[in-house]
N, C-alpha and C positions, 0 to 999 in steps of 0.2 A: 200513936198517931203518925201517919205517913206524911212526910214533908213533900210538898208539891214542887215541881221544877221552878215555878215562878218564885216561890219562897227561897229556894236555894240561890237563885239568881240575885234576888234583892239582898240576901245576906252577904254573898260574895262581893257585890257592888259596894255595899256599905263598908265592908271589911277592907277593901282596897283604897278607899278614899284617902288621899293625902299620903300614901305610902311611896317609898322610893322603890327602885327596881329590885333590889335584893329582898326587901320586905314583901314585895308583890310576889316574887317567885316562891318564897317560903309559904305565903298564905295560899297560893294556888296549889302547891304541892300538898299541903295539909287538907285543903278542900277536896282534892281528888281522892285522898286517902279516906276521908269521911264518906264520900260517895260510894267507894268500894265497900267499906265496912257496913254501910246501910243498904247494900245491894241496889244502889241507885245509879250505877255507872251507865246503864242503858238509857238513862234520861239526859245524858250529857248534851245531845243535840238541842233538846228543848231548853235546857238551862242556858246554853250558849245563845240561843235565839232571844230569850228574855233578857239576858245580860246585854246583848248587843243593842237591843231596843233602849234599855236604860242608859247605856253609855252614849248612844246616839242622841237621846233627848237631852242629856246633860251637856253634850258638846255641839248641839245644833245640827246633828246629822240625821237624815231620814233615809231609810232604805225603801225604795219603791219598785213596783213591778208594773209594767205597762204591757197589756196583752192586746194585740190587734189582729185582724184577719190577714194582714199583709205587712211587710216591712214598712215602717213609717219613715218619711224623709226627715232629715235633721232639723228642719225648721219647725215641724210639728212636735218633735221630741223636745226641742228647746222651749216651745210654748207650754207644753205639758209640764216640763221641769219648773218653769216659772210659776205655773199655776199651783203646783204642789208646794213650792217654797212659800207662796202667799198663804195657802190654806193651813200649812203646818207651822209657820213661823220658823222654819229651818234656815240655817245658814248655808247648808249644802245638802243636795239630794243625790244619792247614788241610784241610778235607774238601771234596772235589768229589763231589757225588752224581750218579749216572747211573741211568737207568731202562732195563732190558733185559727185556722180557717173555719173552724166550727162556730165561731161567734158571728160569722157572716159579714159583719161590718161594725164600725164604731170602735170604741176602746173600753177596756176594763182597767181601772187604775187601783192598785192596792198599795197602801203605805200605812205604816204603824198598825193600828187595829181597824183601819177604815178600808172600805171597798166601795168604789164608785163604778157602777156597772152601766155604761152607756152603749152596750153592745146591741146590735140589731136583733140578735137572737133573743135577748131578754125583752126587748120592746115588742117583738112579735108574740112571745109567750104571754106577756102581760095583756096585750090587746086581745088575744084569743080568750084569755080568762075573763076579760070584761064582757066580751060579746056572747060568751056562752053562759054567763050567770044571769 
């Protein structure tokens, strides 16, 4: 049975719990060896992503991405940050801002496994679907 990246991440996370720096380094070294032996080294980015999410949840940290059609001003980013904190019960949110003129207007917010699409492009597509059915 092939082990999935999420399973590797959970295993690593649980293995590192309560360990000191030296023990952590040893566990990570052995973990990488297991990945190589199982021909799973190509999955490391996915494993790290899952691990980061687990670690973030445990420590009240949420990674978020805000996509807008133009650069948002700091007040709007702060409001969105506070909104994500409230929704996710996070202590801290790390926001990565991206500009995509293709969304026309509004914002798309991604955090954890959630996506909130408030883009004008999606609204237009949904409206078009309603009137054509």
